[in-house]
Each structure stands twice: as C-alpha cells, then as structure tokens.
N, C-alpha and C positions, 0 to 999 in steps of 0.2 A: 783336375777342369779342362776344357777341350773348349778354341779357341779359332774366330777366324780374323787377318789382318783384316784392319777396314780401305778401301779404296779409295776413299771418301772418308775427308773430317769437315767434323758444322755444325753448325744447328740442327740443319736442315737433314743433313745423315742423318742425325744421335734420334731424331724421332722419327726418321722411316726405321730408324732398325729397335727401337722399342714398341709399334705396331709387328713388330712380326716375330716379335718375342725375346728380345735381344739386352742388353743391356752393356751402353758403348762404356771401353773402356782401355785406358792409358794405364804403361808400364815405363818406369824409370828409375835412376836406378844405375845403368848400368853403362855402357859407350852410347845408348843411345839412346830414343822414345820408343814405345813402336804404339800404333793403334790398331786396338781391335775388338774381339765384340765376344760372347759370349753369353750363352741360353743362360733367360731370367731360371728355369727353371736347377742348373746346373749349380749357379751363385748361391739360387735359395737352400740348398745341402750343405752345401760353404757353409754359411752363416748361420747356421739353424746346432751344427755341427759343437760340441759345446772344446767339446778335446782338441779338434782345430790351430793351427799357430801360424804354420806355410804353409805355400800352398805350389803342387808341378802344373805348370799350365803350359797345357801342347798346341803351341802354331803353329803346324804342321813343317813347316821348313827348320822349327828348331822348338827345343822344349826348353825352358827354365821352374827355376823355384824360386816361388814369391813369398811378399807377405800385404796379407792387404790392411794396406795403407788406411783410407777417405771409403767411406760410402756415400754418397747422395739419394736418397728415398724421396719420391711425393709423396706431399705434407695428407694430402686425403686418402692414398689407396694406399702409402708403402712400399709402393712399388719403385723393381729399382733403376734409378735414372743414373745413374754414373760409377763407376768405379777406379778410382788407384791402386792400381798394385807396385810394391819397392818390389826391385830385382834384387835376389843376393845375391852377391858376390864374396867366395870363400877372402878371410881377410880380413875381410872391409864390415864397421861396429853394423849393427842393422837396430830403429828404436820399434818394437811391438809390445799389444796389448797380449799375456800370457794367463790363458784359461785360470780358475784358483781349484784344485780337486783338495777334499776336505776324508783325511783316510782316521778312524781308528771312528772309533760312540765312546763323546766327552761323559764324563764323573757327575759332572751338572746336572746333565740332562733326565743320567738318570736318576739323580738327586730328590727332579721335578722341577730344570729346570727348565727356559726354551732357547734352544740356539741360535740366533738371530745371525745373517750371513748378507754384512756390510756390503762386500766386494765380490762381486763372479772373476774379477778380469787388472790383474797390475801392470805398469808398464814399465817392461826388462828394456835395459841394453845390453848388444853383448854382441862377437861375432856372430857369424851363419851357422859355424860348429859349435856354439854352443848353448844356439837358443834352444827352451826345447819345453815340453808340446803342454809344458800343462806344470804348473810349481804345486807341491804336496804338503802340504799343513797336518799334523797329526795329532789331532782334535780330542786324543783320552783321556788329558790331566789338566784339559779345563771346568774348573769348575764354579759354580754359581758364581757372578762377582768375576768372574778371568777374563780377557780378550787379548788376538794375537793381534797385531797395528803393522805398520809396512817396517818401521821401524825393528822391527823384531826378526824380520825376514834376513838371511843369512846365503851367502854364495861368492867365490873366489874367482866368477866368470863373469858376475852380471850387477848388473848394478841398475836398482831398482827405481823409480824417476819418482815417483806416488810422494807425496809429502805424507813424513814417516808415522808423522799422527793418528795417520788414518786407519782408523778400523774396520778390521776385515771382518774378522768372527765374533761374536762373546756371545756369553750362557747368562743368561738376565734369570731375574727368579720370573713364577711364573705366575700369571695368577688367582688360580686351583693351590700354588704351595699357600701365594702372602695371605688368604683365606681362610684358610685350614691353619691352624694352633696345632698339629702335631706332624705335620711338612713341615710347619718354617723350623722349626727346633733341630728338625731330623740334618734338613739343610747342613747346617752351621759345622755339623757333626762327619757330617760326612765331607766340607769340604776339607775337617782337621785333616781329613786321615787319611788322603793325598797331596804332595807339594803342589804347588800354585804355581809352575813352571809348566807354561806350552811349547809342544815343542813343534818344531815349521820341518820343516823335511831338510832345514840344516841345524836343527836341535838348539833355537831362538830360544830363551825367554819369553813367558810373555808377560803383559803390562796390564796393571790392573785400575 
C-alpha cells in the first residue's frame, strides 16, 4: 500500500482526510510513531484479502513491513475511520491474527455431514520472520462428530493465544441425514472406516 505522511494531526485534520477518501493511520512499534494516511480503496482491498497477514507500506521516504493492529469503522456506514499498524522489527515478537485455510475434503461431509467453520482467524505470537500468511488445517479425516480446536494446533515457532477449547471447525450430522434412516446408519460405518484424528498443518490430533 502507498501512504502519505500527515503534516498535521488532530480530529479536524482526520475529518478532512476522510472527506478526501483517505484513512488516517498511525504506525508504531519501531523507533518512532509515524502519522500517515492511506486511500480508502487500498485499505478495502487489503482488509478483504483473506490471505493477507502482513503488508508493505510505501511512505515515500521509507518502506516498512507491518501488521494491522486495530481498525475503527463507522457504526452506520462501515467506512474506515482510523487504522493502527504495528511495524515488524526483525527479532521482535509480534502478535497478529492469521487466516485459517482448510485442506482436503472431509470424510464426514462425504458421508452426509455438514462442515461448520467457527473461526476464520487465530491469534498467534512469534518473530516477524516466522509469521505465516495463513494456518493450514487438513480436514480430510474429520468424521461426523469430530472437530479441531485451538489446542490441537502445534508449531515450534508460534504460540497460539486463543482459548485452547475454542472450536475452529467441526463436522456435524446434517438434518437431511438425521431424517433419513439409511443415511444415519451409513454415517457410523463411515466413521468407523477411518481414524478419528484431525490433521492440522502440524499433524495435531482432533478432539470430539
């Protein structure tokens, strides 16, 4: 993203920037705080990109790599009011929310179950150079009744900060399967045919 340094700061200046289609921003975490502004359109593209965890910001005189730390939205229009970015400093731990990506097709879904996605992002902490663009979770062996929780995730370089009991994804019996006798008998058979372990990107066991 391309940003422009702010000559003035304050509520009046921020309001004027918004009228011009700009988002007032602040970058901190480095040696000094930097006040700048980014076009609303660029911010929109970054926010809606599910794989985006870090971003490079061109401030003219310097380029920085950062993570979005906080974003304030208008309560009615959802327009961006203000954004806080945290500069990534090599060797310094960073806390960010990383998108979750599912790999494979669930055995439980093939048997008629319904895949329910509970979390789209997980909060992690680690060195800047170790931050992933996303967390991959293999759901191929998830059967009906299985789930993957935060506590199932494993990484040698990251700490997962969400409650370990929070469910990321689960497979439940769909209503159609429950109402069809033939389907309900097929579901346990499918569950018995495959191991009930859910693989994440670090081969974590699933919890039921």
